C-alpha positions in Angstrom: 36.1 -5.4 -83.0 33.1 -4.1 -84.9 32.5 -1.2 -82.5 36.0 0.1 -83.0 35.4 0.4 -86.8 32.0 2.0 -86.2 33.7 4.5 -83.9 36.5 5.5 -86.3 34.4 7.8 -88.6 33.1 9.7 -85.5 36.5 10.0 -84.1 37.9 11.3 -87.4 35.1 13.8 -87.8 35.6 15.1 -84.2 39.3 15.3 -84.8 38.7 17.4 -87.9 36.3 19.7 -86.2 38.8 20.4 -83.4 42.0 20.2 -85.3 43.1 23.7 -84.5 42.5 23.3 -80.8 43.2 19.7 -79.8 45.5 16.9 -80.9 43.8 13.5 -81.4 45.7 10.2 -81.4 44.7 6.6 -81.9 46.3 3.6 -80.2 46.2 0.1 -81.6 46.0 -1.9 -78.4 47.0 -5.1 -80.1 50.2 -3.6 -81.5 50.9 -1.5 -78.4 50.0 -3.8 -75.6 52.4 -2.3 -73.1 51.1 1.2 -73.7 47.5 0.0 -73.4 48.4 -1.7 -70.1 50.2 1.4 -68.8 47.1 3.5 -69.3 44.7 0.8 -68.1 42.8 0.4 -71.4 40.6 -2.6 -70.9 37.7 -1.8 -73.3 37.5 -0.6 -76.8 36.8 2.1 -77.7 38.1 4.1 -74.8 38.7 7.9 -75.0 41.2 9.5 -72.6 41.8 13.2 -72.4 45.3 14.4 -71.5 45.5 18.2 -71.3 48.9 19.2 -70.1 50.1 15.6 -70.1 47.8 14.5 -67.2 44.7 12.4 -67.6 41.6 14.4 -66.7 38.7 12.3 -68.1 38.0 8.9 -69.6 34.9 7.3 -71.2 34.2 4.1 -72.9 31.9 3.1 -75.7 30.8 4.5 -79.1 30.0 8.2 -79.4 28.7 10.5 -82.1 31.1 13.1 -83.5 29.3 16.1 -81.9 29.3 14.2 -78.6 33.0 13.5 -78.8 33.7 17.2 -79.5 31.5 18.4 -76.7 33.1 16.0 -74.2 36.6 17.1 -75.2 35.8 20.8 -74.9 34.0 20.4 -71.6 37.1 18.9 -70.0 39.8 20.9 -71.8 39.5 24.1 -69.9 40.2 27.5 -71.6 42.1 27.6 -74.9 
């Protein structure tokens, strides 16, 4: 669980940097086990990108804010 908390500040910062271009959301997999199962989330943290309601990319593990933003933008297509 420690990695999740360590990831939270990076996630929040990346969300702030991209707030006008991308919507970020968090899922508590303990509280929303059915949703986690539906999306096959088996490791925490997991980032999943859904432009136009379709999963296009997924990564696991801790990331730095700039890396999160770069990853999102590289898979988001034109805005």
